[in-house]
C-alpha positions as CSV (number, residue, x, y, z in Angstrom):
1,M,-202.2,-131.2,-98.9
2,K,-202.0,-127.7,-100.4
3,Y,-205.0,-125.5,-100.9
4,Q,-206.0,-122.3,-102.4
5,V,-208.7,-120.7,-100.2
6,T,-210.8,-117.7,-101.6
7,H,-213.3,-116.0,-99.3
8,I,-215.4,-113.1,-100.7
9,T,-217.8,-111.1,-98.7
10,R,-220.1,-108.4,-100.2
11,Y,-222.3,-105.8,-98.5
12,E,-224.8,-103.7,-100.2
13,Y,-226.4,-101.0,-98.3
14,Q,-230.0,-99.6,-99.0
15,L,-228.6,-96.1,-98.5
16,P,-225.0,-94.9,-98.7
17,A,-222.9,-95.5,-95.8
18,S,-220.7,-92.6,-94.6
19,L,-218.1,-94.7,-92.5
20,C,-217.3,-98.3,-91.4
21,H,-214.9,-99.9,-89.2
22,N,-214.4,-103.7,-89.6
23,L,-212.4,-106.7,-88.3
24,V,-211.6,-109.6,-90.7
25,Y,-211.0,-113.1,-89.3
26,Q,-210.4,-114.8,-92.5
27,V,-206.7,-115.4,-92.9
28,P,-205.3,-118.8,-92.3
29,V,-202.4,-118.9,-89.7
30,N,-199.2,-120.9,-89.2
31,H,-199.7,-123.8,-87.1
32,S,-197.5,-127.0,-86.1
33,F,-199.1,-128.8,-89.0
34,Q,-200.2,-125.8,-91.3
35,E,-197.9,-123.4,-93.2
36,V,-199.3,-120.3,-94.9
37,E,-197.5,-119.7,-98.2
38,K,-199.3,-116.8,-99.7
39,V,-202.0,-114.2,-98.5
40,H,-203.5,-111.4,-100.7
41,Y,-206.3,-109.3,-99.9
42,Q,-208.4,-106.9,-101.9
43,I,-210.9,-104.4,-100.4
44,H,-213.2,-102.1,-102.3
45,P,-213.5,-99.3,-101.7
46,V,-209.9,-98.9,-100.7
47,P,-209.7,-98.4,-97.0
48,H,-208.3,-95.1,-95.5
49,F,-206.7,-97.2,-92.8
50,L,-205.6,-100.7,-92.7
51,A,-203.5,-102.9,-90.2
52,T,-202.8,-106.4,-89.2
53,R,-203.3,-107.1,-85.6
54,E,-203.2,-109.8,-83.0
55,D,-206.0,-110.4,-80.5
56,F,-206.1,-111.9,-77.1
57,F,-206.2,-115.4,-78.2
58,H,-203.1,-114.8,-80.5
59,N,-205.3,-114.6,-83.7
60,K,-204.2,-112.6,-86.4
61,F,-207.0,-110.2,-88.0
62,I,-207.2,-107.3,-90.4
63,Y,-208.7,-104.0,-89.2
64,F,-209.8,-101.5,-91.6
65,S,-211.8,-98.3,-92.0
66,I,-213.6,-96.6,-94.9
67,E,-214.2,-92.9,-94.4
68,E,-216.1,-92.1,-97.5
69,S,-219.5,-92.4,-98.8
70,H,-220.2,-96.0,-100.4
71,Q,-223.0,-98.2,-101.1
72,K,-221.2,-101.5,-101.6
73,L,-218.2,-103.1,-99.7
74,T,-216.4,-106.1,-101.0
75,V,-213.6,-107.8,-99.1
76,E,-211.8,-110.7,-101.0
77,I,-209.2,-112.9,-99.2
78,K,-206.9,-115.4,-101.1
79,S,-204.6,-117.7,-99.4
80,E,-202.4,-120.6,-100.1
81,V,-201.9,-123.1,-97.3
82,K,-200.1,-126.4,-96.9
83,V,-201.7,-128.7,-94.3
84,A,-200.1,-132.0,-92.9
85,Q,-201.8,-134.8,-91.0
86,P,-202.0,-133.5,-87.4
87,V,-200.1,-135.6,-84.7
88,W,-203.3,-136.7,-82.9
89,T,-204.3,-138.9,-85.9
90,N,-201.6,-141.3,-84.6
91,T,-202.7,-141.3,-81.0
92,V,-206.4,-142.1,-81.1
93,A,-205.9,-145.6,-79.8
94,K,-203.0,-144.9,-77.5
95,D,-204.4,-142.5,-74.9
96,T,-205.9,-144.4,-71.9
97,T,-206.1,-141.4,-69.6
98,P,-209.5,-141.4,-67.7
99,W,-211.5,-138.3,-68.5
100,E,-212.2,-137.7,-64.7
101,N,-208.4,-137.4,-64.2
102,V,-208.2,-134.5,-66.8
103,A,-211.1,-132.8,-65.2
104,S,-209.6,-133.0,-61.8
105,W,-206.4,-131.8,-63.0
106,L,-207.9,-128.7,-64.7
107,R,-209.5,-127.9,-61.2
108,S,-206.1,-127.8,-59.6
109,T,-203.5,-125.0,-59.6
110,S,-201.3,-126.8,-61.7
111,A,-203.3,-126.3,-64.8
112,D,-202.2,-123.3,-66.8
113,S,-204.9,-120.6,-66.8
114,D,-204.7,-120.3,-70.6
115,I,-206.2,-123.8,-70.7
116,R,-208.5,-123.2,-67.8
117,Q,-210.2,-120.3,-69.4
118,Y,-211.9,-122.6,-71.8
119,Y,-213.8,-124.7,-69.3
120,L,-216.1,-121.6,-68.4
121,E,-219.4,-120.7,-70.0
122,S,-219.3,-118.0,-72.7
123,D,-221.8,-116.0,-74.8
124,H,-222.9,-118.8,-76.9
125,V,-221.8,-121.7,-74.7
126,T,-224.1,-122.3,-71.6
127,F,-224.9,-125.1,-69.4
128,I,-228.3,-125.6,-70.5
129,P,-230.8,-128.1,-68.8
130,G,-230.0,-131.6,-70.0
131,I,-226.6,-130.8,-71.4
132,R,-224.5,-132.5,-68.7
133,E,-226.6,-135.6,-68.8
134,Y,-226.3,-135.9,-72.6
135,A,-222.3,-135.6,-72.2
136,L,-222.2,-138.2,-69.5
137,E,-223.8,-140.9,-71.7
138,S,-220.4,-140.8,-73.6
139,F,-218.2,-139.7,-70.8
140,T,-218.9,-142.9,-68.5
141,P,-217.0,-143.5,-65.4
142,G,-213.2,-144.3,-66.1
143,R,-213.6,-144.1,-69.8
144,P,-210.4,-142.9,-71.7
145,I,-210.8,-139.3,-72.7
146,M,-210.0,-139.8,-76.3
147,E,-212.4,-142.7,-76.7
148,A,-215.2,-140.9,-74.9
149,M,-214.7,-137.8,-77.1
150,L,-215.0,-139.9,-80.2
151,H,-218.2,-141.4,-79.1
152,L,-219.7,-138.0,-78.2
153,N,-218.6,-136.7,-81.7
154,A,-220.4,-139.6,-83.2
155,R,-223.6,-139.1,-81.3
156,I,-223.9,-135.5,-82.2
157,F,-223.3,-136.4,-85.8
158,N,-226.0,-139.1,-85.7
159,D,-228.5,-137.2,-83.3
160,F,-228.7,-133.8,-85.0
161,D,-229.7,-132.9,-88.6
162,F,-227.6,-130.5,-90.6
163,T,-230.2,-127.9,-91.7
164,P,-228.9,-124.6,-93.3
165,G,-231.2,-121.8,-92.6
166,F,-232.9,-123.2,-89.4
167,T,-230.6,-121.3,-87.1
168,D,-228.8,-118.0,-87.2
169,V,-226.3,-116.4,-84.9
170,T,-229.1,-115.4,-82.5
171,T,-230.4,-119.0,-82.1
172,K,-230.1,-120.1,-78.5
173,L,-228.3,-123.5,-77.5
174,E,-231.8,-124.6,-76.0
175,D,-233.5,-124.4,-79.4
176,V,-230.7,-126.3,-81.2
177,F,-231.0,-129.1,-78.5
178,L,-234.8,-129.3,-78.6
179,H,-235.0,-129.5,-82.4
180,R,-231.9,-131.4,-82.9
181,K,-231.1,-129.1,-86.0
182,G,-228.5,-126.6,-86.8
183,V,-225.3,-126.1,-88.8
184,C,-221.5,-126.5,-88.1
185,Q,-221.3,-123.4,-85.7
186,D,-224.4,-124.8,-83.7
187,F,-222.8,-128.4,-83.5
188,A,-219.6,-126.7,-82.2
189,H,-221.3,-124.9,-79.6
190,F,-223.3,-127.7,-78.4
191,S,-220.1,-130.0,-78.2
192,L,-218.2,-127.2,-76.3
193,A,-221.3,-127.0,-73.7
194,C,-221.1,-130.8,-73.3
195,L,-217.4,-130.7,-72.4
196,R,-217.4,-127.7,-70.3
197,A,-220.4,-128.9,-68.3
198,I,-218.4,-131.9,-67.0
199,G,-215.3,-129.8,-66.2
200,L,-213.2,-130.2,-69.5
201,A,-211.5,-127.4,-71.4
202,A,-212.6,-127.1,-75.0
203,R,-212.4,-124.2,-77.4
204,Y,-214.1,-123.0,-80.8
205,V,-212.0,-123.3,-84.0
206,S,-213.0,-121.5,-87.1
207,G,-211.8,-122.4,-90.6
208,Y,-212.5,-124.1,-93.8
209,I,-212.8,-127.8,-94.9
210,E,-212.3,-129.2,-98.4
211,T,-215.6,-130.5,-99.8
212,L,-215.7,-132.9,-102.6
213,P,-218.3,-132.6,-105.5
214,P,-220.5,-135.7,-106.5
215,P,-218.8,-138.3,-108.4
216,G,-218.4,-137.2,-112.1
217,K,-219.4,-133.5,-111.3
218,P,-217.1,-130.4,-111.5
219,K,-216.3,-128.5,-108.4
220,L,-218.2,-125.2,-108.5
221,F,-216.7,-122.0,-107.2
222,G,-218.3,-120.7,-104.0
223,S,-219.7,-124.1,-103.0
224,D,-217.8,-124.2,-99.8
225,A,-218.4,-122.2,-96.6
226,S,-216.6,-121.2,-93.6
227,H,-216.5,-124.2,-91.0
228,A,-216.3,-124.7,-87.4
229,W,-215.2,-127.4,-85.1
230,I,-213.7,-127.9,-81.5
231,A,-210.6,-128.5,-79.7
232,L,-210.5,-130.5,-76.5
233,Y,-207.5,-130.3,-74.3
234,I,-205.9,-133.7,-73.7
235,P,-202.6,-133.3,-71.5
236,T,-200.8,-136.2,-73.3
237,V,-201.5,-134.7,-76.7
238,G,-202.3,-131.1,-76.3
239,W,-205.4,-129.4,-78.2
240,T,-206.9,-132.1,-80.1
241,E,-209.6,-131.2,-82.8
242,F,-213.0,-132.9,-83.5
243,D,-215.5,-132.2,-86.1
244,A,-219.0,-133.2,-85.1
245,T,-220.6,-131.9,-88.3
246,N,-218.8,-134.7,-90.3
247,N,-218.0,-137.1,-87.4
248,L,-214.3,-136.5,-88.0
249,L,-211.0,-136.4,-86.1
250,V,-209.6,-133.2,-87.8
251,N,-207.3,-134.0,-90.5
252,D,-205.3,-132.6,-93.4
253,R,-208.7,-131.5,-95.2
254,H,-209.2,-128.8,-92.4
255,I,-207.7,-125.3,-92.7
256,R,-207.5,-123.2,-89.5
257,T,-208.1,-119.3,-89.3
258,A,-208.8,-118.5,-85.6
259,I,-209.7,-119.8,-82.0
260,G,-211.7,-118.6,-79.3
261,R,-214.3,-119.3,-76.5
262,D,-217.1,-119.4,-79.2
263,F,-218.2,-117.8,-82.4
264,A,-218.5,-114.3,-80.9
265,D,-214.6,-114.2,-80.6
266,V,-213.8,-115.0,-84.3
267,V,-216.7,-113.7,-86.4
268,P,-215.4,-113.9,-90.0
269,L,-216.1,-110.2,-90.7
270,K,-217.8,-107.8,-88.3
271,G,-217.8,-104.0,-87.5
272,V,-219.7,-100.8,-87.4
273,V,-221.3,-99.1,-90.4
274,Y,-223.0,-95.6,-90.4
275,S,-226.0,-95.9,-92.8
276,G,-229.7,-94.8,-92.7
277,A,-231.0,-98.1,-93.7
278,G,-230.5,-101.9,-93.7
279,Q,-228.0,-103.9,-95.7
280,R,-227.6,-107.3,-97.5
281,M,-224.7,-109.7,-97.3
282,Y,-223.5,-112.2,-99.9
283,V,-220.7,-114.7,-99.2
284,N,-218.7,-116.9,-101.6
285,V,-216.2,-119.5,-100.3
286,D,-213.9,-121.7,-102.5
287,V,-211.5,-124.3,-101.2
288,R,-209.7,-126.1,-103.8
289,R,-206.8,-128.4,-103.7
290,V,-203.5,-127.3,-105.7
291,E,-201.7,-130.1,-107.3
């Protein structure tokens, strides 16, 4: 599949801002089954300084600063990406490794520290009461890890309601669990908490997914949004990605931008602004297939 991704973020300040510093995590990256063909970005006002850098998790991001008075900020990122079917789509029924064996291996000194860092708690992923018990309903004794993860993915999809506006970035995982409502970011954090609570390594993945319009209706620009899912480490396969929001094993409709311990590591656009009042943010995302 080949996609064109457009991500537009616009800030409007109540009073002029004199200075801002920003980090942008909206650029798709090359992967074993993802190839970035084009990237174009446009920032207004024009930054005084701009650079592309790499963070601790090897994500590419854009840093820029605007050092003059401005009352609006617009960041537009356009990318063209080719995505192939990931290797794990052919291994779902083949992996028979019991999940306890993987958890035991992660506790050993032979496990790579780059993998083990993803089985610890983080800012948005905590071991809240009941989370381990919820996970163990899928991860029963001796069950193959891939089979158990697919079962957990389906349960989260069925047990939780996708409810935009019910949560925001400050909503605690306890409230998501209590009300069984949220959005993709919440379901990713809940999945991560389940897996880490039973000793498995899992990380947060941010990106986009192609959404299809209702039959007979045209696709509207800006109808998509940033998306989030998780990757579980399975020794025989590697990092294997699951989307609980859609009950999917991640496929060639998913486009990756960054990985981290949770959302805090890969916020699409974050920074510091010097202004005397509040601000409003508007976001448009469009993912469309290129024939």
